[in-house]
Residue frames relative to the residue before (quaternion, step in Angstrom):
aa qw qx qy qz dx dy dz
M 1.0000 0.0000 0.0000 0.0000 0.00 0.00 0.00
S 0.1269 -0.8255 0.5477 0.0506 3.57 -0.21 1.24
A 0.5544 -0.6077 0.4606 0.3334 3.54 -1.23 0.56
P 0.5300 -0.6147 0.4612 0.3585 3.60 -1.09 0.55
P 0.5584 -0.5999 0.4366 0.3711 3.61 -1.09 0.54
P 0.6425 -0.5206 0.3792 0.4152 3.60 -1.15 0.49
G 0.8146 0.2454 -0.2005 0.4859 3.55 -0.98 0.89
R 0.3939 0.7394 -0.4722 0.2740 3.60 1.26 0.03
F 0.7787 0.2353 -0.1325 0.5662 3.60 0.99 -0.80
T 0.1360 -0.8069 0.5733 0.0429 3.54 -0.96 0.94
E 0.7234 0.2620 -0.2223 0.5988 3.57 1.31 0.10
F 0.1203 -0.7882 0.6029 0.0264 3.55 -1.03 0.87
V 0.0441 -0.8225 0.5630 -0.0675 3.52 -0.54 1.28
A 0.0583 -0.7746 0.6291 0.0282 3.56 -0.94 0.90
I 0.1228 -0.8050 0.5802 0.0193 3.55 -0.90 0.99
D 0.2224 -0.7356 0.6299 0.1124 3.52 -0.71 1.16
W 0.2456 -0.8466 0.4701 0.0445 3.53 -0.43 1.33
S 0.1659 -0.7810 0.5933 0.1026 3.57 -1.29 0.24
G 0.2211 -0.7640 0.5920 0.1304 3.54 -1.14 0.73
A 0.3411 0.7820 -0.4686 0.2293 3.57 1.28 0.26
R 0.5642 -0.5749 0.4673 0.3645 3.54 -1.24 0.46
G 0.6334 0.5670 -0.3866 0.3576 3.55 -1.24 0.33
R 0.5885 -0.6116 0.4342 0.3018 3.51 -1.38 0.02
R 0.7680 0.1707 -0.1025 0.6087 3.61 1.15 -0.59
H 0.1553 -0.8372 0.5244 0.0007 3.56 -0.94 0.92
R 0.3744 -0.7378 0.5249 0.1999 3.52 -0.61 1.17
G 0.6464 0.5661 -0.3052 0.4105 3.57 1.20 -0.54
I 0.6121 0.5220 -0.3702 0.4645 3.60 1.21 -0.01
A 0.0577 0.7692 -0.6346 0.0480 3.55 -0.96 0.92
V 0.1482 -0.7737 0.6135 0.0553 3.55 -1.05 0.85
A 0.0114 0.7920 -0.6095 0.0321 3.58 -0.80 1.02
R 0.0402 -0.8060 0.5905 0.0027 3.57 -1.04 0.72
C 0.0107 -0.7677 0.6401 0.0276 3.53 -1.31 0.48
G 0.4218 -0.6762 0.5393 0.2721 3.52 -1.28 0.33
P 0.7087 -0.3876 0.3181 0.4964 3.58 -1.21 -0.30
G 0.6276 0.5374 -0.3907 0.4058 3.55 -1.24 0.22
S 0.6265 -0.5721 0.3978 0.3493 3.54 -1.10 -0.65
D 0.3945 0.7104 -0.5031 0.2943 3.62 1.18 0.07
A 0.5181 -0.6590 0.4481 0.3108 3.58 -0.94 0.85
P 0.5467 -0.5854 0.4736 0.3662 3.58 -1.13 0.56
A 0.1885 -0.7585 0.6135 0.1130 3.54 -1.23 0.58
L 0.5337 -0.6170 0.4688 0.3387 3.55 -1.16 0.57
V 0.3135 -0.7017 0.6073 0.2014 3.54 -1.17 0.70
A 0.3456 -0.7704 0.5019 0.1873 3.56 -0.67 1.09
P 0.4076 -0.6892 0.5353 0.2690 3.60 -1.00 0.76
S 0.6491 -0.5247 0.3726 0.4056 3.56 -1.26 0.20
S 0.7330 0.2715 -0.1715 0.5997 3.56 1.22 -0.55
R 0.7635 -0.3358 0.2432 0.4951 3.57 -1.23 -0.27
D 0.8015 0.1147 -0.0285 0.5862 3.56 0.99 -0.88
W 0.5593 -0.6018 0.4604 0.3364 3.53 -1.27 0.49
S 0.2242 -0.6735 0.6697 0.2181 3.50 -1.36 0.37
R 0.5984 -0.5531 0.4190 0.4007 3.58 -1.20 0.36
A 0.6357 0.5325 -0.3298 0.4511 3.57 1.03 -0.76
E 0.6398 0.5198 -0.3296 0.4603 3.58 1.05 -0.70
V 0.6065 0.5322 -0.3492 0.4763 3.58 1.07 -0.68
L 0.6282 0.5326 -0.3224 0.4666 3.57 0.98 -0.87
D 0.6816 0.4800 -0.2918 0.4689 3.59 0.82 -0.95
W 0.6253 0.5472 -0.3332 0.4456 3.58 0.98 -0.85
L 0.6710 0.4948 -0.2955 0.4665 3.57 0.96 -0.86
V 0.6834 0.5130 -0.3015 0.4230 3.55 0.78 -1.05
T 0.6697 0.4986 -0.3101 0.4546 3.59 0.95 -0.79
R 0.7298 0.3806 -0.2172 0.5248 3.59 1.25 -0.38
R 0.3217 0.8074 -0.4588 0.1847 3.58 1.25 0.23
D 0.6710 0.4970 -0.3103 0.4545 3.61 1.14 -0.45
R 0.5602 0.6019 -0.3912 0.4133 3.59 1.26 -0.07
A 0.5271 -0.6453 0.4599 0.3070 3.57 -1.17 0.61
M 0.2257 0.8035 -0.5047 0.2208 3.55 0.69 1.18
L 0.1737 -0.7037 0.6760 0.1329 3.52 -1.16 0.77
V 0.0823 -0.8343 0.5443 -0.0304 3.56 -0.44 1.28
G 0.1183 -0.8054 0.5794 0.0408 3.57 -0.67 1.11
F 0.1445 -0.7725 0.6157 0.0578 3.57 -0.89 1.03
D 0.3241 -0.7580 0.5406 0.1679 3.55 -0.92 0.93
F 0.5690 0.5086 -0.4791 0.4336 3.55 0.31 1.34
S 0.5657 -0.5992 0.4377 0.3596 3.59 -1.22 0.37
F 0.3766 -0.7720 0.4752 0.1908 3.57 -0.73 1.08
S 0.7981 0.1021 -0.0760 0.5889 3.60 1.21 -0.13
A 0.4637 -0.5923 0.5605 0.3464 3.51 -1.38 0.12
P 0.6343 -0.5101 0.3957 0.4252 3.61 -1.19 0.34
F 0.0895 -0.7971 0.5963 0.0323 3.55 -1.11 0.72
V 0.6668 0.5659 -0.3203 0.3640 3.55 0.78 -1.06
A 0.6934 0.5173 -0.2976 0.4038 3.60 0.79 -1.00
R 0.8202 0.2234 -0.0933 0.5184 3.61 0.99 -0.78
G 0.4933 -0.7021 0.4085 0.3113 3.59 1.26 0.01
A 0.7557 0.2193 -0.1754 0.5916 3.59 1.22 0.38
H 0.4988 -0.6378 0.4919 0.3201 3.56 -1.18 0.52
L 0.7586 0.0416 -0.0072 0.6502 3.57 1.04 -0.87
P 0.2637 -0.8250 0.4719 0.1648 3.60 0.25 1.25
G 0.7942 0.2582 -0.2283 0.5005 3.53 -0.93 0.98
E 0.7383 0.3635 -0.2178 0.5248 3.57 1.27 -0.16
T 0.8149 0.2412 -0.1175 0.5138 3.58 0.65 -1.05
E 0.2201 -0.7354 0.6236 0.1477 3.50 -1.29 0.58
T 0.3083 0.7666 -0.5008 0.2581 3.57 1.27 0.41
R 0.2197 -0.7960 0.5554 0.0986 3.56 -0.92 0.95
D 0.7715 0.1930 -0.1433 0.5891 3.57 1.22 -0.25
A 0.6684 -0.5396 0.3394 0.3833 3.54 -1.23 0.48
P 0.6350 0.5217 -0.3690 0.4341 3.67 0.86 -0.69
A 0.6188 0.5204 -0.3505 0.4727 3.61 1.09 -0.59
L 0.6219 0.5174 -0.3366 0.4819 3.59 1.07 -0.68
W 0.6256 0.5331 -0.3472 0.4515 3.61 0.93 -0.80
R 0.6552 0.5129 -0.3044 0.4636 3.55 0.93 -0.92
Y 0.6480 0.5260 -0.3065 0.4577 3.58 0.97 -0.89
V 0.6754 0.4896 -0.2923 0.4676 3.59 0.88 -0.95
D 0.6596 0.5131 -0.3170 0.4486 3.57 0.89 -0.87
A 0.6775 0.4976 -0.2932 0.4555 3.59 0.92 -0.87
A 0.7382 0.4227 -0.2202 0.4774 3.59 1.10 -0.68
S 0.6608 0.4914 -0.2991 0.4820 3.61 1.28 0.05
A 0.1533 -0.8132 0.5588 0.0543 3.55 -0.70 1.14
D 0.3987 0.7439 -0.4616 0.2731 3.60 1.27 0.01
E 0.5346 -0.6221 0.4635 0.3351 3.55 -1.14 0.64
D 0.8529 0.1874 -0.1418 0.4663 3.50 -1.36 0.43
L 0.6709 -0.5424 0.2949 0.4108 3.58 0.84 1.03
G 0.3377 0.7432 -0.5093 0.2726 3.58 1.07 0.63
A 0.1942 -0.7936 0.5682 0.0984 3.55 -1.26 0.38
A 0.2890 0.7873 -0.5063 0.2009 3.61 1.18 0.34
S 0.6636 0.5058 -0.3181 0.4502 3.59 0.95 -0.82
F 0.5757 0.5823 -0.3745 0.4350 3.59 1.12 -0.60
L 0.6875 0.4669 -0.2751 0.4834 3.56 0.92 -0.92
E 0.6762 0.5146 -0.3066 0.4289 3.58 0.87 -0.94
A 0.6445 0.5223 -0.3227 0.4558 3.59 1.06 -0.71
R 0.7555 0.3426 -0.1824 0.5278 3.58 1.24 -0.40
R 0.3268 0.7559 -0.5060 0.2564 3.57 1.22 0.39
G 0.7742 0.3005 -0.2524 0.4966 3.53 -1.01 0.84
R 0.6940 0.4050 -0.2644 0.5333 3.56 1.24 -0.38
H 0.8096 0.0757 -0.0201 0.5817 3.55 0.83 -1.01
F 0.7994 0.2867 -0.1140 0.5156 3.58 1.05 -0.75
Y 0.3141 -0.7292 0.5832 0.1716 3.50 -1.14 0.78
L 0.0172 0.8084 -0.5862 0.0501 3.55 -0.66 1.18
G 0.8104 -0.1162 0.0568 0.5714 3.58 1.22 0.23
A 0.7514 -0.4388 0.2690 0.4129 3.54 -1.35 0.27
A 0.5956 0.5854 -0.3676 0.4091 3.59 1.10 -0.57
D 0.6402 0.5478 -0.3201 0.4331 3.59 1.22 -0.39
G 0.6465 -0.5077 0.3285 0.4652 3.59 1.25 -0.09
A 0.7444 -0.3658 0.2916 0.4764 3.55 -1.25 -0.48
K 0.4894 -0.6923 0.4444 0.2894 3.58 -0.72 1.06
R 0.6137 0.5836 -0.3594 0.3919 3.60 0.98 -0.76
D 0.6156 0.5698 -0.3496 0.4173 3.59 1.14 -0.55
F 0.6938 0.4633 -0.2639 0.4841 3.60 1.24 -0.32
L 0.5883 0.6211 -0.3527 0.3791 3.56 1.26 -0.18
H 0.1927 0.7434 -0.6038 0.2137 3.52 -0.29 1.39
W 0.1927 -0.8255 0.5279 0.0520 3.55 -0.91 0.93
R 0.5060 -0.5981 0.5247 0.3330 3.52 -1.31 0.40
V 0.6831 -0.4817 0.3486 0.4240 3.56 -1.26 0.34
C 0.7053 0.4699 -0.2798 0.4511 3.60 0.87 -0.87
E 0.6542 0.5149 -0.3104 0.4588 3.59 1.26 -0.22
V 0.6404 0.4615 -0.3174 0.5255 3.56 1.34 0.09
A 0.3312 -0.7694 0.5135 0.1860 3.58 -0.53 1.14
H 0.6728 -0.5183 0.3487 0.3964 3.56 -1.26 0.36
D 0.6701 0.4685 -0.3102 0.4850 3.61 1.19 -0.38
G 0.6130 -0.5895 0.3324 0.4077 3.57 1.30 0.15
S 0.5233 0.6159 -0.4276 0.4050 3.58 1.25 -0.12
T 0.3133 -0.7749 0.5290 0.1464 3.57 -1.17 0.53
K 0.6225 -0.5018 0.4455 0.4029 3.51 -1.35 0.31
P 0.6320 -0.5993 0.3222 0.3708 3.63 -0.93 0.79
S 0.8234 0.1242 -0.0397 0.5523 3.60 0.90 -0.82
T 0.2533 -0.7482 0.5903 0.1662 3.56 -1.26 0.39
V 0.6301 -0.5507 0.3835 0.3907 3.58 -1.23 0.26
Y 0.6234 0.5262 -0.3539 0.4575 3.60 1.23 -0.09
D 0.6331 0.4935 -0.3203 0.5031 3.59 1.29 -0.24
A 0.0242 -0.8587 0.5095 -0.0506 3.56 -0.22 1.30
I 0.6410 0.4896 -0.3428 0.4815 3.58 1.08 0.61
G 0.7264 0.4282 -0.3179 0.4335 3.56 -1.15 0.65
A 0.6731 -0.5339 0.3467 0.3764 3.53 -1.28 0.44
A 0.7158 0.4569 -0.2583 0.4606 3.59 1.08 -0.66
Q 0.4573 0.7124 -0.4536 0.2787 3.61 1.20 -0.12
V 0.2131 -0.7836 0.5763 0.0924 3.54 -1.12 0.79
A 0.4187 0.7606 -0.4349 0.2388 3.58 1.29 -0.12
K 0.7066 0.4748 -0.2894 0.4376 3.59 0.69 -1.05
A 0.6651 0.4898 -0.3082 0.4720 3.58 0.94 -0.86
S 0.6703 0.5243 -0.3126 0.4220 3.58 0.94 -0.86
F 0.7043 0.4386 -0.2898 0.4771 3.60 0.85 -0.86
A 0.5883 0.5189 -0.3724 0.4960 3.60 1.13 -0.49
G 0.6477 0.5246 -0.3109 0.4568 3.57 1.03 -0.77
M 0.6118 0.5456 -0.3492 0.4540 3.56 1.08 -0.67
R 0.6066 0.5327 -0.3540 0.4722 3.56 1.10 -0.63
L 0.6438 0.5061 -0.3284 0.4707 3.61 0.95 -0.79
L 0.6508 0.5144 -0.3296 0.4508 3.59 0.90 -0.85
H 0.6369 0.5055 -0.3335 0.4772 3.58 1.02 -0.72
Q 0.6790 0.5039 -0.2929 0.4463 3.57 0.93 -0.89
L 0.5254 0.6078 -0.4236 0.4185 3.59 1.19 -0.33
G 0.1895 -0.8627 0.4574 0.1028 3.55 1.27 -0.50
G 0.6961 -0.4820 0.2866 0.4483 3.57 1.03 0.71
R 0.4777 0.6874 -0.4392 0.3262 3.59 1.22 0.03
I 0.7485 0.1696 -0.1241 0.6289 3.57 1.28 -0.40
A 0.4659 -0.6782 0.4896 0.2885 3.59 -0.90 0.87
V 0.1651 -0.7684 0.6141 0.0719 3.55 -1.12 0.79
W 0.2578 -0.7863 0.5501 0.1122 3.57 -0.57 1.21
P 0.6500 -0.1982 -0.7311 -0.0607 1.64 -2.03 1.50
F 0.3516 0.7390 -0.5013 0.2810 3.60 1.21 0.33
D 0.7433 0.2157 -0.1300 0.6198 3.54 1.22 -0.66
P 0.4977 -0.6144 0.4984 0.3555 3.62 -1.12 0.49
V 0.6166 -0.5112 0.4257 0.4210 3.55 -1.27 0.29
P 0.3290 -0.7634 0.5141 0.2113 3.63 -0.57 1.05
P 0.5995 -0.5952 0.3906 0.3657 3.60 -1.12 0.48
A 0.7916 0.0618 -0.0291 0.6072 3.59 1.21 -0.42
G 0.7031 0.4743 -0.3330 0.4120 3.54 -1.29 0.27
A 0.7063 -0.4794 0.3414 0.3934 3.51 -1.38 -0.04
L 0.1071 -0.7546 0.6432 0.0727 3.52 -1.34 0.43
V 0.2317 -0.7678 0.5869 0.1112 3.58 -0.96 0.95
V 0.0130 -0.7791 0.6268 -0.0050 3.57 -1.00 0.88
E 0.4660 -0.6355 0.5379 0.2994 3.52 -1.31 0.42
I 0.0450 -0.7910 0.6098 0.0192 3.56 -0.94 0.88
Y 0.2291 -0.7122 0.6430 0.1636 3.52 -1.35 0.24
T 0.3837 -0.7828 0.4270 0.2404 3.59 -0.22 1.23
A 0.5664 0.5927 -0.3956 0.4141 3.60 1.14 -0.44
I 0.5932 0.5551 -0.3724 0.4487 3.61 1.13 -0.55
A 0.6358 0.5123 -0.3242 0.4777 3.58 1.00 -0.80
A 0.6458 0.5266 -0.3192 0.4514 3.57 0.99 -0.83
R 0.6444 0.5064 -0.3248 0.4720 3.59 0.98 -0.83
A 0.6512 0.5245 -0.3172 0.4474 3.58 0.98 -0.86
A 0.6849 0.4639 -0.2750 0.4899 3.56 1.17 -0.58
G 0.6165 -0.5996 0.3289 0.3901 3.57 1.27 0.15
L 0.4863 0.6596 -0.4436 0.3628 3.57 1.24 0.16
R 0.4507 -0.7147 0.4709 0.2536 3.54 -0.92 0.92
K 0.6206 -0.5344 0.4266 0.3837 3.54 -1.23 0.54
G 0.7929 0.2610 -0.2224 0.5037 3.54 -0.89 0.98
R 0.7504 0.2818 -0.1779 0.5708 3.59 1.28 -0.18
S 0.3648 0.7884 -0.4263 0.2523 3.55 1.11 0.73
K 0.5726 0.5964 -0.3940 0.4016 3.60 1.20 -0.05
L 0.2382 -0.7849 0.5664 0.0802 3.53 -0.90 1.07
R 0.0028 0.8521 -0.5203 0.0563 3.56 -0.45 1.18
D 0.7441 0.2646 -0.2407 0.5642 3.58 1.16 0.50
A 0.6916 -0.5231 0.3194 0.3822 3.54 -1.26 0.50
A 0.6652 0.5213 -0.3180 0.4297 3.58 0.88 -0.89
A 0.6651 0.5002 -0.3061 0.4624 3.59 0.92 -0.87
L 0.6479 0.5097 -0.3209 0.4664 3.57 0.99 -0.80
D 0.6685 0.4972 -0.3097 0.4583 3.61 0.90 -0.85
A 0.6258 0.5291 -0.3454 0.4572 3.59 1.01 -0.72
A 0.6688 0.4866 -0.3003 0.4750 3.59 0.96 -0.83
L 0.6396 0.5195 -0.3262 0.4632 3.59 0.99 -0.78
T 0.6199 0.5482 -0.3378 0.4485 3.59 1.00 -0.81
A 0.6455 0.5318 -0.3163 0.4478 3.59 0.99 -0.83
L 0.7167 0.4023 -0.2363 0.5184 3.59 1.21 -0.48
G 0.5993 -0.6158 0.3413 0.3809 3.57 1.23 0.37
S 0.5279 0.6392 -0.3968 0.3940 3.56 1.23 0.44
A 0.5048 -0.6088 0.5204 0.3221 3.53 -1.24 0.55
P 0.6508 -0.5050 0.3774 0.4229 3.62 -1.21 0.27
H 0.4935 -0.6800 0.4730 0.2652 3.55 -1.18 0.65
A 0.5313 -0.5636 0.5086 0.3760 3.54 -1.30 0.24
P 0.5910 -0.6116 0.3786 0.3651 3.63 -0.89 0.85
L 0.3194 -0.7481 0.5587 0.1618 3.54 -1.10 0.81
A 0.5373 -0.6071 0.4735 0.3443 3.55 -1.19 0.53
R 0.7993 0.0574 0.0038 0.5982 3.56 1.12 -0.70
Y 0.2128 -0.7758 0.5836 0.1106 3.57 -0.82 1.00
D 0.1836 0.7656 -0.5942 0.1649 3.54 -0.08 1.31
D 0.7122 -0.4791 0.3046 0.4129 3.56 -1.28 0.36
H 0.6403 0.5497 -0.3393 0.4156 3.57 0.99 -0.79
A 0.6885 0.4816 -0.2795 0.4647 3.58 0.85 -0.98
T 0.7216 0.4452 -0.2699 0.4564 3.57 0.76 -0.99
D 0.5973 0.5454 -0.3662 0.4601 3.61 1.08 -0.62
A 0.6764 0.4938 -0.2981 0.4580 3.59 0.89 -0.93
I 0.6561 0.5109 -0.3175 0.4557 3.60 0.90 -0.87
L 0.6856 0.4747 -0.2937 0.4672 3.58 0.84 -0.95
A 0.6643 0.5126 -0.3126 0.4452 3.60 0.94 -0.84
A 0.6209 0.5274 -0.3515 0.4614 3.62 1.02 -0.65
A 0.6485 0.5008 -0.3140 0.4797 3.59 0.99 -0.81
W 0.6419 0.5259 -0.3143 0.4612 3.57 1.06 -0.79
L 0.6202 0.5315 -0.3444 0.4628 3.62 0.97 -0.78
R 0.6587 0.5030 -0.3083 0.4669 3.59 0.92 -0.88
A 0.6921 0.4910 -0.2815 0.4479 3.58 0.95 -0.87
R 0.7808 0.3640 -0.1681 0.4792 3.59 1.05 -0.74
V 0.4014 0.7517 -0.4642 0.2415 3.62 1.20 -0.10
G 0.7210 0.4547 -0.2491 0.4598 3.58 1.07 -0.66
S 0.4956 0.6685 -0.4269 0.3539 3.59 1.24 0.07
A 0.3538 -0.7682 0.4934 0.2029 3.58 -0.32 1.23
A 0.6222 0.5710 -0.3479 0.4072 3.61 1.02 -0.76
L 0.6626 0.5034 -0.3130 0.4578 3.60 1.09 -0.61
W 0.6723 0.4582 -0.2897 0.5041 3.58 1.21 -0.44
Q 0.7639 0.2381 -0.1385 0.5835 3.57 1.24 -0.41
P 0.0521 0.8563 -0.5124 0.0376 3.60 0.71 1.03
R 0.5579 -0.5712 0.4838 0.3584 3.51 -1.20 0.56
G 0.7679 0.3436 -0.2586 0.4747 3.58 -0.82 0.94
L 0.6148 0.5389 -0.3571 0.4517 3.58 1.22 -0.28
T 0.0131 -0.7957 0.6035 -0.0488 3.56 0.00 1.32
A 0.6793 -0.4657 0.3556 0.4417 3.57 -1.27 0.16
A 0.6537 0.5164 -0.3190 0.4520 3.60 1.00 -0.80
V 0.6499 0.4973 -0.3147 0.4808 3.59 0.99 -0.80
A 0.6461 0.5300 -0.3224 0.4447 3.58 0.91 -0.90
R 0.6937 0.4871 -0.2786 0.4515 3.57 0.92 -0.86
S 0.7872 0.3793 -0.1793 0.4519 3.60 0.82 -0.97
E 0.8236 0.2289 -0.0828 0.5123 3.60 1.00 -0.79
G 0.3470 -0.7237 0.5250 0.2831 3.56 1.05 -0.65
W 0.3089 -0.7402 0.5754 0.1599 3.53 -1.33 -0.22
T 0.4142 -0.6691 0.5521 0.2757 3.55 -1.21 0.50
F 0.3819 -0.7060 0.5440 0.2447 3.59 -0.68 1.06
G 0.6933 0.4091 -0.3261 0.4956 3.56 -0.69 1.11
V 0.6373 0.4548 -0.3272 0.5290 3.59 1.27 -0.26
A 0.1186 -0.8280 0.5472 0.0324 3.55 -0.40 1.21
């Protein structure tokens, strides 16, 4: 996986995602910036809040633009450690096959996947004490296990609590399937010579890069956001109507994508083999 040439991307978009039920989602925020140092700005949805389908349409209509687009959800379930995405159920060998499987098995509106998880609770997903011991559901992808053996706080099989990423991730897999190859998705696809590219991000990585300490990475006022943007080489932002985690995470992550796009180590991380790239993918920013 080679790094893109300098200047390959001229727009940087970060999307704070949501797996919530319903048609419109306050938890989705889209921020974008161009080259240089101007601060990222929020992209307004057509209604008060974004829908997942609207995000999909927004991307597809801009697929020919030189955009690097980061989504804050896991692009696959673990595969390498157990040889299956959903052991005993799926025979999917690569992540796009898993996306197709999830999309076909999910009837939720607006590309949701809550029913997919609920139908498999206690078997693959932990949604509460009735499902057994939570530790039995904790399995991680290669990129979620650090070199010292520590792991990312949550997995896609843990679907309960404020830190859970399961619902957003499986809803996101439906969106990736619906992209239908119209936009390249790294590292399943190589960096294309032109057009948009989608990558998986983890907003906490952007926060660490901006100097925010673990456990104190949420930005809820203008001064804190500007201080973090300055650390990433960005100018101050235009005032927001509301300073919530979704908006500030997206703004900071877009600035981080612009600042780190040229880092070869992030495009060629240690541990990203062809087999891992095909079956599990990788979080851009994990070196």
